[in-house]
Every structure is written in structure tokens, then in C-alpha cells.
C-alpha positions as CSV (number, residue, x, y, z in Angstrom):
1,X,0.0,0.0,0.0
2,X,1.5,3.4,-1.0
3,X,1.4,6.7,0.9
4,X,-1.3,8.0,-1.4
5,X,-3.5,5.1,-0.7
6,X,-3.5,6.1,3.0
7,X,-4.7,9.6,2.2
8,X,-8.2,8.6,1.0
9,X,-8.1,11.3,-1.6
10,X,-11.4,10.1,-3.1
11,X,-13.1,10.9,0.2
12,X,-12.2,14.6,0.1
13,X,-14.9,17.1,-0.7
14,X,-14.5,19.6,-3.6
15,X,-13.3,23.1,-2.7
16,X,-16.8,24.5,-3.4
17,X,-18.4,21.9,-1.1
18,X,-15.9,22.7,1.7
19,X,-16.6,26.4,1.4
20,X,-20.3,26.0,1.4
21,X,-20.2,23.6,4.4
22,X,-18.0,26.1,6.4
23,X,-20.4,29.0,5.3
24,X,-23.5,27.1,6.5
25,X,-21.7,26.1,9.7
26,X,-21.1,29.7,10.5
27,X,-24.8,30.3,10.3
28,X,-24.5,34.1,10.1
29,X,-23.7,36.6,7.4
30,X,-22.1,38.7,10.1
31,X,-18.8,36.9,9.6
32,X,-18.5,38.5,6.2
33,X,-18.8,41.9,7.8
34,X,-16.0,40.8,10.2
35,X,-13.8,39.9,7.3
36,X,-14.4,43.3,5.6
37,X,-13.6,45.0,8.9
38,X,-10.4,42.9,9.2
39,X,-9.3,44.0,5.7
40,X,-10.1,47.6,6.6
41,X,-8.1,47.5,9.8
42,X,-5.2,46.0,8.0
43,X,-5.3,48.7,5.4
44,X,-5.4,51.4,8.1
45,X,-2.6,49.7,10.0
46,X,-0.5,49.7,6.8
47,X,-1.2,53.4,6.1
48,X,-0.3,54.2,9.8
49,X,2.9,52.3,9.6
50,X,3.8,54.0,6.3
51,X,3.2,57.4,7.8
52,X,5.2,56.6,10.9
53,X,8.1,55.1,8.9
54,X,7.9,58.0,6.4
55,X,8.1,60.5,9.3
56,X,11.0,58.7,10.8
57,X,13.0,58.7,7.5
58,X,12.2,62.3,6.9
59,X,13.5,63.2,10.4
60,X,16.5,61.0,9.8
61,X,17.4,62.8,6.6
62,X,16.9,66.2,8.3
63,X,19.3,65.2,11.1
64,X,21.8,63.5,8.7
65,X,24.2,66.5,8.4
66,X,23.6,67.9,11.9
67,X,25.4,66.8,14.9
68,X,22.4,66.1,17.1
69,X,23.6,63.0,18.8
70,X,20.9,60.6,19.9
71,X,18.1,62.4,18.1
72,X,17.8,59.6,15.5
73,X,17.5,57.0,18.2
74,X,15.0,59.0,20.0
75,X,12.9,59.3,16.9
76,X,13.2,55.5,16.4
77,X,12.0,55.0,20.0
78,X,9.1,57.2,19.4
79,X,8.3,55.3,16.2
80,X,8.3,52.0,18.2
81,X,5.9,53.5,20.7
82,X,3.6,54.7,18.0
83,X,3.6,51.3,16.3
84,X,2.9,49.5,19.6
85,X,0.1,52.0,20.2
86,X,-1.4,51.2,16.8
87,X,-1.4,47.5,17.7
88,X,-3.1,48.3,21.0
89,X,-5.7,50.4,19.2
90,X,-6.4,47.4,16.9
91,X,-6.9,45.1,19.9
92,X,-9.4,47.7,21.3
93,X,-11.1,47.8,17.9
94,X,-11.5,44.0,17.8
95,X,-12.8,44.2,21.4
96,X,-15.5,46.7,20.3
97,X,-16.4,44.6,17.2
98,X,-16.8,41.5,19.4
99,X,-18.8,43.4,21.9
100,X,-21.1,44.7,19.2
101,X,-21.6,41.2,18.0
102,X,-22.2,39.9,21.5
103,X,-19.6,37.2,21.2
104,X,-19.0,37.1,25.0
105,X,-21.1,38.1,28.0
106,X,-18.6,40.4,29.7
107,X,-16.4,43.3,28.3
108,X,-13.2,42.2,30.1
109,X,-13.5,38.7,28.7
110,X,-14.0,40.2,25.3
111,X,-10.9,42.4,25.7
112,X,-8.8,39.4,26.8
113,X,-10.0,37.3,24.0
114,X,-9.3,40.0,21.4
115,X,-5.8,40.5,22.8
116,X,-5.0,36.8,22.9
117,X,-6.2,36.1,19.4
118,X,-4.6,39.2,17.9
119,X,-1.2,38.4,19.4
120,X,-1.8,34.7,18.7
121,X,-1.1,33.8,22.4
122,X,-4.3,31.7,22.6
123,X,-3.8,31.2,26.4
124,X,-7.5,31.4,27.5
125,X,-10.1,28.8,27.4
126,X,-12.9,30.5,25.4
127,X,-16.1,28.8,24.5
128,X,-17.4,30.2,21.2
129,X,-20.8,29.5,19.7
130,X,-20.6,27.7,16.3
131,X,-21.2,30.8,14.3
132,X,-18.1,32.5,15.8
133,X,-15.6,29.5,15.6
134,X,-13.9,31.1,12.7
135,X,-13.4,34.5,14.5
136,X,-10.1,33.5,16.2
137,X,-8.7,32.7,12.8
138,X,-9.7,36.0,11.4
139,X,-8.4,38.0,14.4
140,X,-5.1,36.1,14.5
141,X,-4.5,36.5,10.8
142,X,-5.0,40.2,11.1
143,X,-2.6,40.4,14.0
144,X,0.0,38.3,12.2
145,X,-0.1,40.5,9.1
146,X,-0.2,43.7,11.1
147,X,2.9,42.6,13.1
148,X,4.6,41.6,9.9
149,X,4.0,45.1,8.4
150,X,5.3,46.7,11.6
151,X,8.3,44.5,11.7
152,X,9.2,45.4,8.1
153,X,8.9,49.1,8.8
154,X,11.0,48.9,12.0
155,X,13.6,46.8,10.2
156,X,13.8,49.6,7.5
157,X,14.2,52.2,10.2
158,X,16.8,50.3,12.1
159,X,18.7,49.8,8.8
160,X,18.7,53.6,8.3
161,X,20.1,54.0,11.8
162,X,22.8,51.4,11.5
163,X,23.7,52.6,8.0
164,X,24.1,56.1,9.4
165,X,26.2,55.0,12.4
166,X,28.5,53.0,10.1
167,X,28.8,55.9,7.7
168,X,29.7,58.2,10.6
169,X,32.4,55.7,11.8
170,X,33.9,55.5,8.3
171,X,34.0,59.3,7.9
172,X,35.6,59.8,11.3
173,X,38.3,57.2,10.4
174,X,39.3,59.0,7.2
């Protein structure tokens, strides 16, 4: 018996069947609204990160020829704080979305759920109704993508700082 024989490929549903089964299992059209809101939040996060990174690079260029030591690192620290703040705002936004949909009976439980799913910690033991079982997947994907965007921007900013410090060291050696 081969490996493929163990997979029982003939028992698998078609993609269309799978999607329709998942859609009917969710039981509510509200999940499509949640997906649209997730895309909107990711778009807004991307714009916010671009603005923060753009402001950092603009400040970095302005300070390039001036001897204001530490200002670049201070602006990097402020950029980090702003990006962390944007993630915190997104967790709060997910909390309000879940509260509006009445996913959990209490607001603190909703906040902890949103934070754990967004950061993909998944520590809590949350019982979701069948229509909301896909919600953790949506929230965690939005968190993963938002953190990826933030990481790329912070990497770009750190590269500018490290490139600047290595240029300064080379110019002082000559």
C-alpha cells in the first residue's frame, strides 16, 4: 500500500463543497462583515505604519548632516511606541467589534479574547458558539499580518540608523 492510498483522496470534498459547508456552519452573514472589517483594519494599519516610517525617514534625513547625537535613536524609540500604540488600538477595535456582535457576555472577557487572538497567544479557554468559531482565525491573521508590516517598517528604520552610524564611523576614520 502506497502513501497516497493512505490519504483517501477520493473521500475529500471539492473546494466548493468545503466552502459551502463552512459557510453554512457559521450560520450568520455577520462573519462576512467581520472579514471586511479585518481588511479595513489591515489597510489602516498599513497606512499608519507607512506614515510613521515616512516621518522617521524624513527626520533621519533632516538630522543627517547635523550633529544632534541621539536624536535619530529618540525618533526610532518614538516610532516604536507609535507602532505599539497602533497595535493596542487594533486590539481595542477588535474588542468593540466582538462586543457589538455579543460574542462574550462580559467586556473584560471580550478584551482578553481579542488581545490573545490578535497576538496569537491563545492562552485562554474561550467557548465560542458555532457561528463564531472562525473568529479567532480572522483576528489572529489580522494580528500576524499587522505585526509583519510593523516588523518590516521597524527593520527599515533600524537599517537607516545602522547605516548612518557605520557611515559616521567610516567618515571619522578617514
